[in-house]
C-alpha positions as CSV (number, residue, x, y, z in Angstrom):
1,M,-17.0,7.6,80.1
2,A,-14.2,5.9,78.5
3,K,-11.9,7.9,76.2
4,G,-12.2,7.6,72.5
5,P,-9.4,6.3,70.2
6,D,-8.1,9.8,69.6
7,D,-7.9,10.4,73.3
8,V,-5.5,7.8,73.7
9,P,-1.8,8.9,74.3
10,G,0.2,9.0,71.1
11,S,-2.7,9.0,69.0
12,P,-3.6,11.8,66.6
13,G,-6.4,14.3,67.4
14,G,-6.8,14.4,71.1
15,R,-10.2,15.8,70.8
16,A,-12.6,15.9,73.7
17,P,-15.1,12.8,73.8
18,A,-18.9,13.3,73.1
19,T,-21.2,14.8,75.8
20,K,-23.6,12.9,77.8
21,E,-26.4,14.3,75.8
22,D,-24.9,12.4,72.9
23,D,-24.8,9.2,74.9
24,K,-28.5,8.9,74.9
25,E,-28.9,8.9,70.9
26,E,-25.5,7.5,69.5
27,C,-23.4,4.3,69.9
28,A,-20.1,4.3,71.1
29,W,-18.6,4.1,67.8
30,C,-20.5,7.0,66.4
31,K,-19.5,9.2,69.4
32,Y,-15.8,8.5,69.2
33,M,-15.6,9.1,65.5
34,K,-17.4,12.4,65.9
35,A,-15.3,13.3,68.8
36,G,-12.1,12.2,67.4
37,G,-9.8,12.1,64.3
38,C,-12.2,9.9,62.3
39,R,-14.8,12.7,62.0
40,E,-14.2,13.9,58.4
41,P,-14.4,10.3,56.9
42,F,-17.3,9.6,59.0
43,E,-19.3,12.7,58.1
44,A,-18.4,12.2,54.3
45,W,-19.6,8.6,54.5
46,Q,-23.0,9.8,56.4
47,A,-23.6,12.2,53.8
48,C,-23.7,9.4,51.1
49,V,-26.0,7.4,53.2
50,D,-28.5,10.3,53.7
51,G,-28.2,11.1,49.9
52,V,-29.1,7.6,48.9
53,M,-31.2,5.9,51.4
54,G,-35.0,7.0,51.6
55,K,-35.0,8.9,48.5
56,A,-36.7,7.9,45.2
57,M,-34.1,8.1,42.3
58,D,-33.9,6.9,38.9
59,D,-31.3,4.3,37.9
60,E,-28.8,7.0,36.6
61,A,-29.1,9.1,39.7
62,R,-28.7,6.2,42.1
63,K,-25.7,4.9,40.0
64,A,-24.1,8.4,40.5
65,A,-24.7,8.3,44.1
66,V,-23.5,4.9,44.7
67,D,-20.3,6.0,42.9
68,Q,-19.8,8.8,45.0
69,C,-20.3,6.8,48.1
70,S,-17.7,4.3,47.0
71,S,-14.9,6.9,47.0
72,V,-15.4,7.3,50.9
73,T,-15.6,3.9,51.8
74,Q,-11.9,3.6,51.9
75,P,-11.1,6.3,54.0
76,L,-13.7,5.1,56.4
77,F,-12.1,1.6,56.4
78,E,-8.7,2.8,57.0
79,C,-9.9,4.9,59.7
80,M,-11.7,1.9,61.4
81,M,-8.4,-0.3,61.0
82,R,-6.2,2.5,62.7
83,H,-8.2,2.2,65.8
84,R,-9.1,-1.5,65.7
85,D,-6.6,-2.3,68.7
86,Y,-8.4,0.3,70.6
87,Y,-11.9,-1.0,70.2
88,G,-10.8,-4.7,70.4
89,A,-9.3,-4.0,73.9
90,Q,-13.0,-2.7,75.1
91,L,-14.6,-6.0,74.2
92,S,-15.3,-8.6,76.9
93,G,-15.5,-12.2,76.9
94,M,-14.6,-13.0,73.4
95,G,-12.1,-15.5,73.5
96,G,-10.7,-17.6,70.7
97,G,-10.9,-15.6,67.4
98,G,-9.9,-17.0,63.9
99,G,-6.3,-17.8,63.2
100,G,-5.5,-16.8,59.6
101,G,-3.0,-19.9,59.6
102,G,0.0,-18.3,58.3
103,G,2.3,-15.2,58.2
104,G,1.0,-13.5,61.4
105,G,-2.7,-14.2,60.7
106,G,-3.4,-14.6,64.3
107,G,-3.2,-17.8,66.4
108,G,-6.3,-19.7,67.7
109,S,-8.2,-22.5,66.4
110,G,-10.9,-20.6,65.2
111,G,-14.8,-21.3,65.6
112,S,-17.1,-19.5,67.8
113,S,-16.3,-18.3,71.2
114,S,-18.0,-18.1,74.6
115,G,-19.2,-14.9,76.3
116,S,-21.3,-12.0,74.6
117,E,-20.0,-8.6,73.7
118,D,-21.6,-5.2,74.7
119,P,-23.6,-4.0,71.8
120,S,-22.6,-0.4,72.3
121,T,-18.9,-1.3,71.8
122,A,-19.6,-3.9,69.2
123,A,-21.4,-1.4,67.2
124,C,-22.6,-1.8,63.7
125,I,-23.8,0.8,60.9
126,A,-25.5,0.2,57.7
127,S,-23.6,0.3,54.6
128,I,-25.2,1.3,51.4
129,I,-23.3,0.0,48.3
130,I,-21.7,-2.9,46.7
131,K,-18.2,-2.3,45.9
132,A,-15.1,-4.3,45.5
133,S,-11.9,-2.1,45.6
134,P,-8.2,-3.2,44.8
135,S,-7.3,-3.0,48.5
136,G,-10.2,-5.5,49.5
137,V,-12.7,-3.3,50.8
138,M,-16.3,-4.5,50.3
139,A,-19.5,-2.8,51.2
140,V,-22.8,-4.2,50.5
141,V,-26.6,-2.6,50.3
142,G,-28.2,-3.1,53.7
143,A,-25.3,-4.9,55.3
144,A,-24.0,-4.7,58.7
145,Y,-20.7,-3.2,58.2
146,C,-19.0,-4.1,61.6
147,I,-16.7,-1.3,62.6
148,G,-16.8,-0.9,66.4
149,G,-15.7,-4.6,67.4
150,R,-16.2,-8.1,67.0
151,T,-19.8,-9.0,66.2
152,R,-21.6,-12.2,66.2
153,L,-23.5,-13.5,63.0
154,T,-25.8,-16.4,62.5
155,V,-26.0,-17.7,59.2
156,E,-28.7,-20.5,58.4
157,T,-28.6,-22.4,55.2
158,G,-31.3,-25.2,54.1
159,R,-31.9,-27.4,51.1
160,I,-34.9,-27.6,48.7
161,S,-36.4,-30.0,46.4
162,P,-35.9,-29.9,42.7
163,C,-39.4,-29.2,42.0
164,S,-40.0,-26.4,44.3
165,E,-41.1,-23.0,42.5
166,N,-40.8,-21.0,45.9
167,A,-37.7,-19.7,47.3
168,W,-36.8,-20.8,51.0
169,P,-35.6,-17.6,52.9
170,R,-33.6,-18.3,55.9
171,P,-32.9,-15.3,58.4
172,V,-29.6,-14.0,59.0
173,Q,-29.1,-11.3,61.8
174,T,-26.4,-9.6,63.8
175,S,-26.4,-10.0,67.5
176,S,-27.1,-6.4,68.1
177,G,-29.9,-6.6,65.6
178,A,-28.3,-4.0,63.1
179,A,-29.3,-5.8,60.1
180,V,-31.2,-8.8,58.7
181,F,-30.3,-11.0,55.6
182,W,-32.3,-13.4,53.9
183,Q,-30.8,-16.4,52.1
184,E,-32.6,-17.7,49.2
185,A,-31.7,-21.2,47.4
186,R,-33.5,-22.1,44.3
187,A,-33.4,-25.3,42.3
188,S,-31.6,-24.6,38.8
189,S,-31.0,-27.3,36.1
190,A,-28.5,-24.9,34.3
191,R,-26.6,-23.4,37.1
192,Q,-26.9,-23.2,41.0
193,K,-27.6,-19.9,42.4
194,R,-27.7,-18.6,45.9
195,V,-29.2,-15.1,46.6
196,L,-28.6,-13.0,49.6
197,R,-31.2,-10.4,50.5
198,D,-31.4,-7.6,52.9
199,H,-34.3,-7.0,55.4
200,R,-36.4,-5.1,52.8
201,G,-36.3,-8.0,50.6
202,K,-33.8,-6.4,48.0
203,A,-31.3,-8.8,46.6
204,V,-28.0,-7.6,47.8
205,A,-25.6,-10.4,46.3
206,C,-26.0,-13.7,44.6
207,M,-23.5,-16.5,44.2
208,G,-23.4,-18.7,41.1
209,L,-21.4,-22.0,40.5
210,V,-19.0,-21.6,37.6
211,V,-19.4,-24.5,35.5
212,G,-16.6,-26.3,33.6
213,C,-13.8,-25.5,36.2
214,L,-11.7,-28.4,37.4
215,R,-11.8,-26.8,40.9
216,P,-15.2,-25.9,42.5
217,T,-15.6,-22.3,41.7
218,W,-18.3,-19.9,42.6
219,A,-18.5,-16.2,41.5
220,L,-20.0,-13.4,43.8
221,Y,-22.2,-10.8,42.0
222,R,-23.9,-7.5,42.9
223,G,-27.7,-7.8,43.1
224,G,-29.6,-10.8,42.2
225,H,-28.5,-11.5,38.6
226,L,-25.6,-13.6,37.2
227,D,-24.3,-10.8,35.2
228,E,-20.5,-10.9,34.4
229,D,-20.5,-7.0,34.4
230,N,-21.7,-7.0,38.1
231,R,-18.9,-9.9,39.3
232,M,-17.4,-8.7,42.4
233,A,-15.3,-11.7,43.4
234,T,-14.5,-15.5,42.6
235,F,-14.3,-18.3,45.2
236,V,-12.1,-21.1,44.0
237,G,-11.7,-24.3,46.3
238,Q,-8.1,-25.8,46.7
239,L,-9.1,-29.1,47.3
240,F,-6.0,-31.0,46.6
241,S,-3.5,-28.7,48.4
242,A,-1.6,-29.9,51.5
243,E,-4.0,-27.7,53.6
244,P,-7.6,-27.5,52.0
245,A,-8.6,-23.9,51.5
246,V,-10.6,-21.4,49.5
247,S,-8.9,-18.7,47.7
248,V,-11.0,-15.5,47.0
249,Y,-10.0,-13.2,44.0
250,L,-11.5,-9.8,43.9
251,Q,-12.6,-8.7,40.3
252,G,-9.6,-7.5,38.6
253,S,-7.0,-9.3,40.6
254,S,-6.1,-12.5,39.0
255,S,-2.4,-13.0,40.2
256,A,-3.1,-13.2,44.0
257,S,-6.0,-13.8,46.2
258,T,-7.1,-11.2,48.3
259,F,-8.7,-13.6,51.1
260,K,-7.9,-17.1,52.4
261,I,-10.6,-19.4,53.9
262,R,-8.9,-22.2,55.7
263,G,-9.9,-24.8,58.3
264,E,-11.9,-28.1,58.5
265,L,-13.8,-27.3,55.2
266,G,-16.8,-29.3,54.9
267,A,-16.4,-30.4,58.7
268,S,-17.1,-28.0,61.4
269,S,-15.2,-24.6,61.2
270,F,-13.3,-22.5,59.1
271,Q,-11.5,-19.0,59.3
272,V,-11.3,-16.4,56.9
273,S,-8.2,-14.3,56.6
274,M,-7.5,-11.1,54.5
275,K,-4.1,-10.9,52.8
276,L,-2.2,-7.6,53.6
277,P,0.3,-5.8,51.2
278,D,3.4,-6.8,53.2
279,G,2.4,-10.7,52.8
280,R,1.0,-11.2,56.3
281,E,-2.6,-12.2,56.9
282,L,-5.1,-10.6,59.1
283,A,-7.8,-12.8,60.7
284,V,-11.3,-11.2,59.8
285,A,-13.9,-13.8,60.9
286,A,-14.3,-17.4,62.0
287,A,-17.3,-19.8,61.8
288,E,-18.4,-22.9,63.2
289,R,-21.1,-25.2,61.9
290,R,-23.9,-26.8,63.6
291,Q,-26.4,-29.1,61.8
292,Q,-29.6,-30.4,63.3
293,P,-32.7,-32.0,61.5
294,V,-35.8,-30.1,60.5
295,S,-39.2,-31.4,60.7
296,R,-40.9,-32.1,57.3
297,Q,-43.9,-29.8,58.1
298,N,-41.4,-26.8,58.5
299,S,-39.2,-27.6,55.5
300,L,-41.3,-26.0,53.1
301,G,-41.3,-29.1,50.9
302,A,-37.8,-30.2,51.1
303,S,-37.1,-33.8,51.1
304,S,-34.8,-35.1,54.1
305,A,-34.3,-31.4,54.8
306,R,-31.5,-30.6,57.3
307,L,-30.7,-27.3,58.7
308,C,-27.0,-25.9,58.9
309,T,-26.3,-23.0,61.3
310,Y,-23.1,-21.2,61.2
311,D,-22.1,-19.3,64.2
312,V,-19.7,-16.7,62.9
313,L,-17.4,-14.2,64.6
314,V,-16.8,-11.2,62.5
315,E,-13.8,-8.8,63.2
316,S,-14.0,-5.2,63.4
317,G,-13.8,-3.6,59.8
318,M,-14.9,-6.5,58.0
319,D,-18.2,-6.4,55.9
320,A,-20.6,-8.9,57.5
321,A,-22.5,-9.5,54.1
322,F,-19.3,-10.7,52.5
323,V,-18.6,-13.1,55.3
324,T,-22.2,-14.3,54.9
325,A,-21.9,-14.9,51.3
326,A,-18.4,-16.9,52.2
327,C,-20.4,-19.0,54.5
328,I,-22.9,-19.9,51.8
329,V,-20.3,-20.6,49.4
330,I,-18.4,-22.7,51.7
331,D,-21.4,-24.7,52.6
332,S,-22.3,-25.3,49.0
333,M,-18.6,-26.2,48.0
334,F,-17.7,-28.7,51.0
335,N,-20.6,-29.8,53.0
336,Q,-21.1,-33.2,51.5
337,S,-23.8,-34.1,54.0
338,H,-26.0,-31.1,53.2
339,K,-26.2,-30.6,49.3
340,Y,-28.6,-28.5,47.6
341,Q,-30.7,-30.5,45.3
342,E,-30.6,-29.9,41.4
């Protein structure tokens, strides 16, 4: 069996890898974390999962549990990032990748890549909270939190007629089948809104168009309501810059964007990079859009309906639901041939 990250020479820990019996039940990432130096943050995170998922709680108790979980998300993320080079080296057939475009954000032209990853190494686990921290870590209810390696994600968007009363859900699923999302588009005369749902139908996050702004601006919120107290991040389109881009500001961060989205915005592909404290950028996702017509009988009342499919490559350590929301926002901002109808 391959050695875990803490068995690599020069790395801390040096503990023994998991046993063969563990191989039958656990993915590669879980085995390595429990066998290596990442054991403590993983166990703390898992305890939070066990304390929230599958239990009946009132709102106050659930809020307390979520606050507790948020305190261990950051150590887990840091643990993942320490070992990202090791896990990235274990993946095969994943060429290309998304270039951040500046300051060491990574080379490459972005877009989807050929080949397929091994699900055992591109492992995902379920995150249970929605949290935006100053360091840029986000975790979302029901999301596939990609920690074992690059993971493919498919995001489908469609348009609906303004008179439709029913939501049009589209499936979003990771390649390993670890989680399923539902995107919901509703016609709204007052404010455009996109809702992201998990496989249980629970509203994970919603995106609302901010009216009255000179630049196209979308806000990302927890849950399914456009409540300012729940705002997690703001997406601001930089349409008139030398390089069209979208800056992403986490709640409470107004001076500098935490993420940058660059590329052929409104065309065929874009890349998402995370800004590091030292000024460099780290590529975290790349997406390529495919557009195809949808028959009227399958469009649930949409007029001239078209279906856009984003093939997304999510890097290790990045929240897949956040990237999904970014795809929906970019689609709404820049895809001129595929506008949602008011």
